[in-house]
NUMARDO-89728 format. One line per 2 residues: number of its first residue (from 1); their letters; for each residue x, z, y of C-alpha. Coordinates in Angstrom, 1 decimal. Each point is the difference from the previous one (the first is absolute). Example, Ala and Ser with C-alpha at 12.3 -4.5 7.8 and 13.67 -1.06 7.14 Angstrom:
<nodes>
1) AS) 12.3/7.8/-4.5 ~ 1.4/-0.7/3.4
</nodes>
This chain:
<nodes>
1) MK) -1.1/-1.2/4.3 ~ -0.1/-3.0/-2.2
3) KH) 0.5/-3.4/1.2 ~ -0.7/-2.4/-3.1
5) SR) 2.3/-3.3/0.1 ~ -1.2/-3.3/-0.9
7) VL) 0.6/-1.8/-3.2 ~ 3.8/-1.3/0.0
9) AA) -0.9/-3.1/-0.7 ~ -2.1/-1.0/2.7
11) AL) 2.2/1.8/2.4 ~ 3.1/-1.9/-1.1
13) AL) -2.1/-3.5/0.0 ~ -0.9/0.7/3.8
15) AL) 3.4/1.1/0.7 ~ 1.6/-3.2/-1.3
17) TA) -3.0/-2.1/1.9 ~ 0.6/1.4/3.1
19) GV) 3.8/-0.2/-0.3 ~ 0.6/3.5/0.4
21) LA) 3.4/0.3/-1.7 ~ 2.0/2.4/2.5
23) GC) 0.6/3.2/-1.3 ~ -1.5/3.3/2.0
25) GS) 2.2/2.4/1.4 ~ 3.1/-0.4/2.3
27) SD) 2.0/-2.6/0.0 ~ 3.0/1.7/-1.8
29) TP) -1.8/0.4/-2.9 ~ 2.6/0.4/-3.0
31) AA) 0.2/-3.5/-1.5 ~ -0.6/-0.4/-3.8
33) GG) 2.6/1.0/-2.3 ~ 0.3/3.5/1.5
35) GS) 2.9/0.0/2.2 ~ 0.1/2.1/3.4
37) SS) 2.1/-0.4/3.0 ~ 2.1/2.9/-1.6
39) GG) 0.8/-1.6/-3.2 ~ -2.3/2.4/-1.9
41) TA) -3.4/-0.5/-1.6 ~ -2.7/-0.6/2.4
43) IT) -3.7/0.5/-1.2 ~ -3.2/-0.6/1.9
45) IF) -3.2/2.3/-0.2 ~ -3.8/-1.1/1.0
47) NS) -2.0/2.8/1.2 ~ -3.5/-0.5/0.4
49) KM) -1.1/3.7/0.7 ~ 0.2/-0.3/4.1
51) EI) -0.1/4.0/0.7 ~ 3.5/0.3/-1.7
53) QE) 1.8/-2.7/1.2 ~ 2.2/2.1/2.6
55) QM) 0.6/2.3/-2.7 ~ 1.0/-3.1/-2.6
57) EA) 2.3/-1.1/2.7 ~ 1.8/3.2/0.7
59) MA) 0.4/0.4/-4.0 ~ 1.5/-3.4/-0.4
61) EK) 2.3/0.6/2.9 ~ 1.6/3.4/-1.6
63) YS) -0.6/-1.3/-3.7 ~ 2.4/-3.0/1.2
65) QE) 2.4/2.1/1.5 ~ 0.2/2.5/-2.9
67) KG) -0.3/-2.4/-3.2 ~ 1.9/-3.0/1.5
69) VD) -3.0/-2.4/-0.9 ~ -1.2/-1.6/3.4
71) VE) -3.9/0.7/-0.2 ~ -2.6/-2.1/2.4
73) VY) -3.3/1.1/0.4 ~ -2.8/-2.5/1.1
75) YS) -3.5/0.5/0.8 ~ -2.8/-2.4/0.4
77) SD) -3.8/0.4/0.7 ~ -0.9/-3.1/-1.6
79) TV) -2.0/-0.2/-3.5 ~ 2.6/1.1/-2.4
81) AA) -0.3/-2.7/-2.5 ~ 0.0/-2.7/3.1
83) HL) 3.0/1.5/1.3 ~ 2.1/-0.1/-3.2
85) AT) -1.1/-3.3/-0.6 ~ 1.9/-1.2/3.1
87) KY) 3.1/1.6/-1.2 ~ -0.5/-1.7/-3.7
89) AS) -0.3/-3.0/1.6 ~ 3.3/0.1/1.8
91) ND) 1.8/1.3/-3.1 ~ 0.8/2.8/2.2
93) PY) -1.8/3.1/-1.8 ~ 0.2/3.5/0.8
95) TI) 2.2/2.3/-2.3 ~ -2.7/2.7/-0.3
97) SM) -3.5/-0.5/1.2 ~ -2.6/2.6/0.6
99) VD) -3.5/-1.3/-1.1 ~ -3.5/1.1/-1.1
101) AK) -0.9/0.5/-3.4 ~ -1.7/-3.0/-0.4
103) DV) 3.0/-2.2/1.3 ~ 2.1/1.6/-2.7
105) YS) -2.6/-1.5/-2.7 ~ -0.1/-3.7/1.5
107) LA) 3.6/0.0/1.0 ~ 1.9/1.7/-2.7
109) AE) 0.4/-2.4/-2.9 ~ 1.5/-2.8/2.5
111) HA) 1.9/2.1/2.7 ~ 0.6/3.5/-1.5
113) LD) 3.0/1.6/-1.7 ~ -1.2/1.9/-3.4
115) LS) 1.0/3.5/0.8 ~ -1.1/1.7/-3.4
117) GE) 3.1/1.3/-0.9 ~ 0.5/2.2/3.6
119) DW) 0.2/3.6/-0.7 ~ -2.6/0.6/2.8
121) VK) -2.5/-1.6/-2.4 ~ -0.6/3.2/-1.8
123) DT) -0.3/2.3/2.9 ~ -3.4/-1.8/1.2
125) TQ) -3.4/-0.9/-1.5 ~ -0.3/-2.6/3.0
127) AI) 2.4/-2.7/-0.6 ~ -1.7/-3.6/-0.9
129) SV) 0.5/-2.0/-2.9 ~ -1.0/-3.4/-0.9
131) DG) 0.5/-1.6/-3.4 ~ 1.6/3.4/-1.3
133) KV) 2.8/-0.5/3.0 ~ 0.2/2.6/2.8
135) YG) 0.0/-1.7/3.6 ~ -1.3/2.2/2.6
137) FP) 1.5/3.0/1.1 ~ -2.2/2.1/1.9
139) VC) 1.0/1.5/3.2 ~ -2.4/2.6/0.3
141) IE) -3.4/1.3/-0.8 ~ -3.1/-0.4/2.1
143) AR) -3.5/1.4/-0.9 ~ -3.7/0.5/1.9
145) GI) -2.5/2.4/0.0 ~ -1.8/2.1/2.8
147) IY) 2.5/1.5/2.4 ~ -1.4/3.5/1.4
149) NA) 1.4/2.3/2.7 ~ -0.2/3.5/-1.5
151) DA) 0.7/1.7/3.5 ~ -3.0/-1.8/1.3
153) IK) -2.4/1.1/-3.1 ~ 1.9/3.6/0.5
155) NI) -0.9/0.4/3.4 ~ -3.6/-0.2/-0.6
157) TG) -0.7/1.6/-3.7 ~ 2.7/2.7/0.5
159) KD) 1.4/-1.0/-3.5 ~ 3.1/-1.7/-1.1
161) FD) -1.2/-3.5/-1.7 ~ 0.3/-0.5/-3.4
163) PS) -0.8/-3.7/-0.8 ~ -0.9/0.6/-3.6
165) TC) -3.0/1.8/1.2 ~ -1.7/-3.1/1.5
167) KT) 1.3/-2.8/-2.9 ~ -3.8/-0.3/-0.3
169) LD) -2.2/-1.9/2.5 ~ -2.4/2.8/-0.1
171) GF) 2.9/2.4/1.1 ~ 1.2/-2.4/2.6
173) KA) -3.2/-0.4/1.4 ~ -0.7/3.9/0.2
175) LI) 3.2/0.4/1.8 ~ -0.6/-2.7/2.3
177) QE) -3.2/1.6/1.0 ~ 2.1/3.4/0.4
179) LI) 2.3/-1.6/2.4 ~ -3.2/-1.4/1.9
181) DG) -1.7/3.0/0.0 ~ 3.3/1.7/1.4
183) GM) 0.2/-2.4/3.1 ~ 2.2/-3.2/-1.4
185) EA) -2.8/-2.4/1.1 ~ 1.5/-2.7/-2.2
187) PT) 2.4/0.7/-2.6 ~ 0.9/-3.3/-1.1
189) GV) 1.7/-3.3/0.8 ~ -0.2/-3.2/-1.3
191) MK) 2.5/-2.8/0.5 ~ -1.4/-3.2/0.6
193) ED) 2.6/-2.7/-1.2 ~ -0.6/-2.2/-2.6
195) WS) 3.2/0.8/-1.7 ~ -1.2/3.8/-0.3
197) LA) -3.7/-0.7/-1.0 ~ 0.7/-2.6/-2.6
199) AH) 3.7/0.1/-1.2 ~ -0.2/3.8/-0.2
201) YL) -3.7/1.3/-0.2 ~ -1.7/-2.9/-2.0
203) AE) 3.2/-0.4/-1.9 ~ -0.8/3.6/-1.5
205) VY) -3.2/-1.5/-1.4 ~ 2.1/-2.2/-2.2
207) EE) 2.9/2.2/-0.6 ~ -2.3/3.0/-1.6
209) QP) -2.0/-2.1/-2.3 ~ 0.9/0.6/-3.7
211) DV) 1.5/-3.8/-0.4 ~ 1.1/-1.2/3.3
213) DA) 0.7/-3.5/-1.2 ~ -3.1/-0.5/-1.8
215) FI) -2.0/1.4/2.6 ~ 1.7/-2.8/2.4
217) TS) -0.7/-2.7/-2.6 ~ -3.5/1.2/-0.2
219) LH) -0.3/-0.7/3.8 ~ 1.4/-3.3/0.1
221) EG) -2.4/-1.1/-2.8 ~ -2.8/1.4/1.9
223) NA) -0.7/2.7/-2.9 ~ 0.6/3.0/1.9
225) DL) -3.0/1.7/1.9 ~ 1.9/1.9/2.6
227) AN) -3.3/1.6/1.9 ~ -0.4/2.0/-3.3
229) ND) 3.3/0.6/-1.1 ~ 0.8/4.1/-0.1
231) RF) 3.3/-0.2/1.4 ~ -1.2/-2.6/3.2
233) NS) -2.8/2.6/0.5 ~ 2.3/3.0/-0.3
235) LM) 2.6/-0.8/2.5 ~ -2.6/-1.6/2.3
237) DT) -2.0/2.9/0.3 ~ 3.2/1.7/1.0
239) FD) 0.7/-2.7/2.5 ~ -3.5/0.9/1.3
241) VL) 0.8/3.4/0.6 ~ 3.0/-1.0/2.2
243) KD) -1.8/-2.6/1.7 ~ -3.0/2.1/0.9
245) NS) 2.0/2.8/1.0 ~ 2.6/-2.1/1.9
247) YS) 0.8/0.6/3.8 ~ -0.5/-3.5/0.4
249) KA) -3.4/-0.6/-1.9 ~ -1.6/-1.6/3.2
251) SA) 2.8/-2.5/0.2 ~ 1.9/0.0/-3.1
253) IS) 1.5/-3.8/0.4 ~ 1.3/1.4/3.5
255) AE) 2.1/2.4/-1.3 ~ 3.7/-0.4/0.7
257) RE) 2.1/1.5/-2.8 ~ 2.7/1.8/2.4
259) VT) -3.2/1.9/1.1 ~ -1.2/1.2/-3.2
261) EQ) 3.3/0.7/-1.0 ~ 0.5/2.1/3.2
263) KL) -3.1/1.9/-0.5 ~ 0.9/0.8/-3.7
265) AE) 3.9/1.2/1.3 ~ -1.5/2.1/2.6
267) GE) -3.0/1.5/-1.8 ~ -2.8/-1.3/1.7
269) IA) -1.3/-1.8/-3.6 ~ 0.9/1.5/-3.1
271) FM) 0.1/-2.8/-2.7 ~ 1.1/-3.7/-0.1
273) FG) 0.3/-2.3/-2.8 ~ 3.6/-1.4/-0.1
275) GN) 3.4/-0.1/-1.5 ~ 3.5/2.0/0.8
277) WD) 0.9/-3.0/2.0 ~ -2.3/1.3/2.4
279) WS) 2.5/2.7/1.1 ~ 2.0/-2.5/1.5
281) VI) -2.7/-0.1/2.5 ~ -1.3/3.6/0.1
283) NA) 3.5/1.3/0.7 ~ -0.3/-1.5/3.4
285) YD) -2.5/2.4/1.1 ~ -0.2/3.4/0.5
287) YS) -0.6/1.1/-3.7 ~ -1.2/2.8/-1.9
289) EN) 2.8/1.3/-2.1 ~ -2.3/0.6/-3.3
291) MG) -1.2/-3.6/-0.9 ~ -0.2/-1.5/-3.8
293) MM) -1.7/-2.3/-1.9 ~ -2.7/0.5/-2.8
295) PV) -1.9/-2.4/-2.5 ~ -3.3/-1.8/1.0
297) PQ) -2.6/2.5/-0.6 ~ -2.4/-1.0/-2.9
299) NT) -2.9/1.3/-1.8 ~ 1.8/-0.9/-3.4
301) DD) 1.5/1.8/-3.0 ~ 2.5/-2.5/-1.0
303) GM) 3.0/1.1/1.8 ~ 0.1/-2.4/2.8
305) NE) -0.8/2.2/2.6 ~ 3.2/1.7/-0.7
307) KL) 2.5/-3.0/0.5 ~ 1.2/-2.0/3.1
309) VG) 0.3/-3.6/-0.6 ~ 3.4/-1.4/0.4
311) GG) 3.7/-0.9/-1.4 ~ 2.8/-2.1/0.9
313) SK) 0.0/-1.5/3.3 ~ 2.3/-2.5/1.0
315) YF) 2.4/-1.5/-2.7 ~ 3.8/-1.1/0.2
317) FI) 0.8/-3.0/-2.1 ~ 3.5/-1.5/0.0
319) DS) 0.3/-4.0/-0.1 ~ 0.8/-1.4/-3.1
321) SD) 1.2/-3.5/1.4 ~ 3.2/-1.6/0.2
323) NT) 0.5/0.3/3.4 ~ 0.4/4.0/-0.5
325) SD) 3.4/0.5/-1.4 ~ 0.7/2.5/-3.1
327) EQ) 1.5/2.0/2.8 ~ -2.8/0.5/2.0
329) KQ) -2.1/0.4/-3.0 ~ 1.9/2.8/-0.8
331) AA) 0.1/1.4/3.6 ~ -3.7/0.0/0.1
333) KD) -0.3/2.0/-3.7 ~ 2.3/2.3/1.8
335) FL) -2.1/0.4/3.2 ~ -3.0/0.6/-2.2
337) NW) 1.9/2.6/-2.0 ~ 1.2/1.7/3.2
339) LV) -3.5/0.5/1.3 ~ -1.0/1.7/-3.3
341) YD) 2.9/2.0/-0.9 ~ 2.3/0.6/2.9
343) EA) -0.8/3.0/2.4 ~ 0.3/-2.1/3.2
345) GQ) -2.5/-2.8/-2.0 ~ -2.4/2.4/-0.7
347) SF) 0.0/1.8/3.5 ~ -0.2/-3.4/1.5
349) IV) -3.5/-0.6/-2.1 ~ -1.4/3.2/0.7
351) ED) 1.3/1.5/3.4 ~ 0.9/-3.2/1.9
353) CA) -3.1/-1.8/-1.0 ~ -2.3/2.4/-0.8
355) LV) -1.0/-1.8/-3.5 ~ -1.2/1.7/-2.9
357) PA) 2.7/-0.8/-2.8 ~ -1.1/-1.8/-3.2
359) YS) 2.6/1.6/-2.1 ~ -0.2/3.5/-2.0
361) NI) 3.7/0.8/0.7 ~ -0.5/0.1/3.6
363) TL) -1.0/3.6/1.0 ~ 0.2/-0.2/3.6
365) DV) -2.6/1.7/1.7 ~ -2.5/-2.3/1.8
367) KD) -0.2/0.7/3.8 ~ -3.6/-1.1/1.0
369) PL) -3.0/1.9/-1.2 ~ -1.6/-3.4/-1.2
371) GA) 3.0/-1.4/-2.2 ~ 0.3/3.7/-1.4
373) SV) -3.6/-0.2/-1.2 ~ 0.8/-3.5/-1.5
375) KK) 3.0/1.3/-1.5 ~ -1.8/3.1/-1.6
377) YT) -2.6/-2.3/-1.5 ~ 2.6/-2.3/-1.2
379) DD) 2.0/2.8/-1.7 ~ -3.1/1.2/-1.6
381) GA) -0.5/-3.3/-1.3 ~ -3.5/-0.4/1.9
383) LI) 0.0/-3.7/1.7 ~ -2.5/-2.6/-0.7
385) PN) 2.0/-3.2/-0.5 ~ 0.0/-2.5/2.8
387) YN) -1.7/-3.4/-1.0 ~ 2.9/-2.3/1.0
389) YF) -1.7/-3.6/-0.4 ~ -2.7/-0.4/2.7
391) PD) -0.5/-3.3/1.7 ~ 1.9/-0.7/3.2
393) DH) -3.4/-0.2/1.8 ~ -1.6/3.0/-1.8
395) YS) 0.3/2.5/2.9 ~ -0.7/-2.2/2.7
397) IC) -3.3/-1.3/-1.5 ~ -1.3/3.2/-1.6
399) GA) 1.2/1.9/2.9 ~ -2.2/-1.9/2.0
401) AF) -2.9/0.4/-2.3 ~ 0.9/4.1/-0.1
403) QK) -0.1/0.2/4.1 ~ -3.5/-1.2/-0.3
405) YL) -0.9/2.5/-2.1 ~ 1.7/2.6/2.0
407) AN) -1.8/-1.6/3.2 ~ -3.3/0.7/-1.5
409) QT) -0.5/-3.7/-0.1 ~ -0.4/-0.3/-3.6
411) DR) -1.4/2.3/-3.0 ~ 1.9/1.0/-2.8
413) AG) -1.4/-2.6/-2.5 ~ 0.5/-2.8/2.6
415) FA) 3.6/1.3/0.4 ~ 0.4/0.0/-4.2
417) GE) -1.4/-3.9/0.0 ~ 2.5/-1.0/2.8
419) IE) 2.8/1.7/-2.0 ~ -1.2/-1.7/-3.7
421) AY) -0.2/-3.5/2.1 ~ 3.6/0.1/0.8
423) WK) 1.0/0.8/-3.2 ~ -2.1/-2.7/-1.5
425) GI) 1.6/-2.5/2.2 ~ 3.8/0.5/-0.4
427) TP) 2.3/-0.1/-3.1 ~ 1.3/3.6/-0.5
429) VE) 3.8/0.0/0.1 ~ 1.9/-0.3/-3.4
431) H) 2.2/2.4/-1.3
</nodes>
């Protein structure tokens, strides 16, 4: 799941105003200059992906022992830019910071090291460049679409599930009806969370436009007619099928994410919109062996119903300031190369962290079925790129509007009007 950062300037001003000048982490954070208690080079890594913190800490301990570089990993649940602002304000930046794509665009020019000459650049299509310079190292790939439970489907139809047979909405509706006729009372689940509805599902309305930036501009300028936009209506037609066949139809806003994912995992329902990050919840239950992800079904002939939406998720950048020594900068580069080219680094990404690698040279099998689906679509070049420039309040405000639609408190035209009003009232993020 994505968490959006604030604009650095505002966060930094806030940090300075509040006098928050102390660095985050333990009191023995290595001081600027790169020295460690053992006399070697020391680097710090900021991790913003909570679910892999334990793995990061274990990796750092092992890496430190084997490479002779002291590595310390720190985590914070604060907004990324706000948290990093406190580090910059105290002249104590992390050597390596894990951020969202949006943060790379806002922070790179002032704070990130140019990595254009690194070997791994040629082995990924997900690196982030600003003004022709590569700053963002993609940690993994995440994608979204419809998660399916193939075993639950086969238990009723008696046939192995082939996602390509229901890539159209008509085919999807026919399968849902077959499941209902076979005894599955409600074949779908819909997550109520604002980030799922707005930052993920509504986002596809923008991401599947012929020219995303032009469409966002037209929304901001008040020239877009969302209610009559073909892509909006195509995706909302599919959403209506998910909503109308959901187990929580009668109380959609009361549905808890964990309950929905448990029902999917155990086969009580067959479909749910989500992403491969949902495996971290699904695998806590008695899940079915045969699950996967498929594109959102649509009655379209432009190929959008044959692709997931996704790309790089979480990026490392290396601090470029004088507070980070040349030795630390080189040690940080070495660490990134270790992740991509060393067998132990590759294993850490794919096996320890259960992430989908963003590098073509990493051929390890992705273990979880959702990640395996994403890897296949990635390898096939079948990903619609993420739009990485949403304003910070997009998913909360537009998510609240989407929740009203989910609860049948507004109709499609009313929902479209609320989205248009939002975009007219904000300034799109420059990029």
